[in-house]
C-alpha positions as CSV (number, residue, x, y, z in Angstrom):
1,X,0.0,0.0,0.0
2,X,2.8,2.4,1.0
3,X,4.6,1.5,-2.2
4,X,1.6,2.3,-4.3
5,X,1.2,5.7,-2.5
6,X,4.9,6.5,-3.1
7,X,4.6,5.6,-6.8
8,X,1.5,7.7,-7.1
9,X,3.2,10.7,-5.4
10,X,6.3,10.2,-7.7
11,X,4.0,10.2,-10.8
12,X,2.2,13.4,-9.5
13,X,5.6,15.1,-8.8
14,X,6.9,14.3,-12.3
15,X,3.7,15.5,-13.9
16,X,3.9,18.8,-12.0
17,X,7.6,19.2,-12.7
18,X,7.2,18.6,-16.5
19,X,4.2,20.9,-16.5
20,X,6.1,23.7,-14.8
21,X,9.1,23.2,-17.0
22,X,6.9,23.4,-20.1
23,X,5.4,26.6,-18.9
24,X,8.8,28.1,-18.3
25,X,9.9,27.2,-21.8
26,X,6.7,28.6,-23.1
27,X,7.2,31.9,-21.2
28,X,10.8,32.2,-22.5
29,X,9.7,31.5,-26.0
30,X,6.9,34.0,-25.7
31,X,9.4,36.7,-24.5
32,X,11.6,36.0,-27.5
33,X,8.7,36.3,-29.8
34,X,7.7,39.7,-28.3
35,X,10.8,41.4,-29.7
36,X,10.4,41.2,-33.5
37,X,13.4,41.7,-35.8
38,X,12.0,45.0,-36.9
39,X,11.6,46.4,-33.3
40,X,13.8,49.3,-32.4
41,X,16.2,48.4,-29.5
42,X,19.1,50.0,-27.8
43,X,22.4,48.4,-28.8
44,X,23.7,48.8,-25.3
45,X,21.0,46.5,-24.0
46,X,22.4,43.7,-26.2
47,X,26.2,44.2,-26.0
48,X,28.8,46.1,-24.0
49,X,31.6,45.4,-26.6
50,X,31.1,48.6,-28.7
51,X,32.8,52.0,-28.5
52,X,30.6,55.1,-29.0
53,X,31.3,58.6,-30.3
54,X,27.8,59.7,-31.4
55,X,28.7,62.8,-33.4
56,X,25.3,64.3,-33.9
57,X,24.7,64.5,-30.2
58,X,27.6,67.0,-30.2
59,X,28.7,69.9,-32.4
60,X,31.7,67.9,-33.7
61,X,30.2,67.1,-37.1
62,X,29.9,68.7,-40.5
63,X,26.6,70.4,-39.5
64,X,28.4,72.2,-36.6
65,X,25.2,71.6,-34.7
66,X,23.9,69.2,-32.0
67,X,20.8,67.6,-33.5
68,X,20.3,64.7,-31.0
69,X,19.2,65.5,-27.5
70,X,21.4,62.7,-26.1
71,X,23.8,60.0,-27.4
72,X,22.1,56.7,-27.9
73,X,22.4,54.0,-30.6
74,X,19.0,52.6,-31.5
75,X,18.6,50.2,-34.4
76,X,16.1,47.5,-35.5
77,X,16.9,44.2,-33.8
78,X,18.0,42.5,-37.0
79,X,20.6,45.2,-37.5
80,X,21.8,44.8,-33.9
81,X,22.2,41.1,-34.4
82,X,24.2,41.5,-37.6
83,X,26.3,44.2,-36.0
84,X,27.1,42.2,-32.9
85,X,28.1,39.3,-35.2
86,X,30.5,41.6,-37.1
87,X,31.9,43.0,-33.9
88,X,32.6,39.5,-32.6
89,X,34.6,38.8,-35.7
90,X,36.6,42.1,-35.3
91,X,37.3,41.3,-31.6
92,X,38.9,38.0,-32.6
93,X,41.2,40.1,-34.7
94,X,42.0,42.5,-31.9
95,X,39.7,45.4,-32.9
96,X,36.2,46.7,-32.0
97,X,33.6,48.7,-33.8
98,X,33.2,52.4,-32.9
99,X,29.9,54.0,-33.7
100,X,29.3,57.5,-35.0
101,X,25.6,57.3,-35.9
102,X,22.8,54.7,-35.9
103,X,19.0,55.0,-36.3
104,X,18.0,58.6,-37.0
105,X,14.3,59.6,-36.5
106,X,12.7,61.4,-39.5
107,X,12.3,64.6,-37.4
108,X,16.1,64.7,-37.0
109,X,16.5,64.2,-40.7
110,X,14.3,67.2,-41.3
111,X,16.3,69.2,-38.8
112,X,19.6,68.3,-40.7
113,X,18.0,69.1,-44.0
114,X,17.0,72.6,-42.7
115,X,20.7,73.2,-41.7
116,X,22.2,71.7,-44.9
117,X,19.5,71.3,-47.7
118,X,21.9,69.6,-50.1
119,X,21.3,66.0,-51.2
120,X,25.1,65.6,-51.7
121,X,25.5,65.8,-47.9
122,X,22.1,65.1,-46.4
123,X,19.4,62.7,-47.6
124,X,16.1,64.5,-48.5
125,X,13.6,63.7,-45.7
126,X,10.9,63.6,-48.4
127,X,12.3,60.2,-49.3
128,X,14.2,59.4,-46.1
129,X,17.4,57.5,-45.8
130,X,18.4,54.0,-44.5
131,X,19.4,55.7,-41.3
132,X,15.7,56.7,-40.9
133,X,14.8,53.0,-41.3
134,X,17.1,51.7,-38.6
135,X,19.3,49.7,-40.9
136,X,22.4,51.9,-41.3
137,X,25.4,52.5,-39.1
138,X,28.3,54.9,-39.5
139,X,31.4,53.2,-38.0
140,X,35.1,52.8,-37.8
141,X,37.5,50.4,-36.0
142,X,39.6,50.9,-32.8
143,X,42.5,48.8,-31.6
144,X,42.9,47.2,-28.2
145,X,44.0,50.6,-26.8
146,X,40.9,52.3,-28.1
147,X,42.8,54.1,-30.9
148,X,41.0,54.6,-34.2
149,X,42.6,52.9,-37.2
150,X,43.7,55.3,-39.9
151,X,41.0,55.4,-42.5
152,X,42.5,58.3,-44.5
153,X,39.8,60.9,-43.6
154,X,37.6,61.9,-40.7
155,X,34.1,60.7,-40.4
156,X,31.7,62.8,-42.6
157,X,34.4,64.1,-44.8
158,X,32.6,64.7,-48.1
159,X,35.3,64.5,-50.7
160,X,36.7,61.9,-53.1
161,X,39.3,60.9,-50.5
162,X,36.5,59.2,-48.5
163,X,35.6,56.9,-51.3
164,X,36.4,53.2,-51.2
165,X,37.8,53.5,-54.7
166,X,40.1,56.4,-54.0
167,X,43.7,55.2,-54.7
168,X,45.6,58.2,-53.3
169,X,45.8,56.9,-49.8
170,X,48.5,54.9,-48.0
171,X,48.7,51.1,-48.1
172,X,47.8,51.1,-44.4
173,X,44.6,53.1,-45.0
174,X,43.7,50.8,-47.9
175,X,44.2,47.7,-45.7
176,X,42.2,49.2,-42.8
177,X,39.3,50.1,-45.1
178,X,39.4,46.6,-46.7
179,X,39.3,45.0,-43.3
180,X,36.3,46.9,-42.3
181,X,34.5,46.3,-45.6
182,X,35.4,42.6,-45.8
183,X,33.9,41.7,-42.5
184,X,30.8,43.9,-42.8
185,X,30.0,42.5,-46.2
186,X,30.3,38.9,-44.8
187,X,27.8,39.9,-42.1
188,X,25.2,41.0,-44.7
189,X,25.9,44.7,-44.8
190,X,26.3,46.8,-48.0
191,X,29.0,49.4,-48.3
192,X,28.3,53.0,-49.5
193,X,30.8,53.8,-52.3
194,X,31.6,57.4,-51.4
195,X,31.7,57.0,-47.6
196,X,34.1,54.4,-46.1
197,X,32.2,54.6,-42.7
198,X,28.7,54.0,-43.9
199,X,27.1,50.5,-44.0
200,X,23.5,49.4,-44.7
201,X,22.0,46.1,-43.7
202,X,20.6,44.3,-46.7
203,X,17.6,43.0,-44.9
204,X,16.6,46.6,-43.8
205,X,16.5,48.3,-47.2
206,X,12.7,47.9,-47.6
207,X,11.8,48.8,-44.0
208,X,9.6,51.8,-43.6
209,X,10.9,55.2,-42.6
210,X,10.4,55.7,-38.9
211,X,10.1,58.6,-36.5
212,X,10.3,56.7,-33.1
213,X,12.2,58.7,-30.4
214,X,14.2,57.5,-27.4
215,X,14.0,59.0,-24.0
216,X,17.1,60.7,-22.6
217,X,18.1,59.5,-19.1
């Protein structure tokens, strides 16, 4: 009789354990489904391995104006995943990605256009840019000491020297640009011919222009 009771209790315990475990798995799966690949997220919430110098949250940019209220790097989740994968590759080589700009709300694009209404320098907000879609990043690489690799020009230098195809730069600069481009292309980004720092995620090219804002802490 005691043996039957013990067996019954064991069966009941296993049933409850399996049920609870299944519920936990279900909750985890549900949480993962909540964040869709097109959701805007803060890169800092997903990785602490990046370096930041968000230029448009300062006056140290070609606009000579601060257009972001605070420095944050928001992107669509699929862009974050691809960027983290690329950064992990660079880390194995002794480098890390440094970010200058990420997702740019449409209102900010309009503000930039008001300051410099020239499509050679600023995308017309009437059409929007890939930055407004959460699929573009402006980046460079830093070494283990945090020093930027020589890329030949400063970020947002609008001249032929900033082009991937410009030959009048040193071999070191050529190799640094090739390294950045090679890894980013392997991680499903597309380079922008005239700007060595600009990369678009292939999977984000058809996303809608957005105007979501982030809160400054």
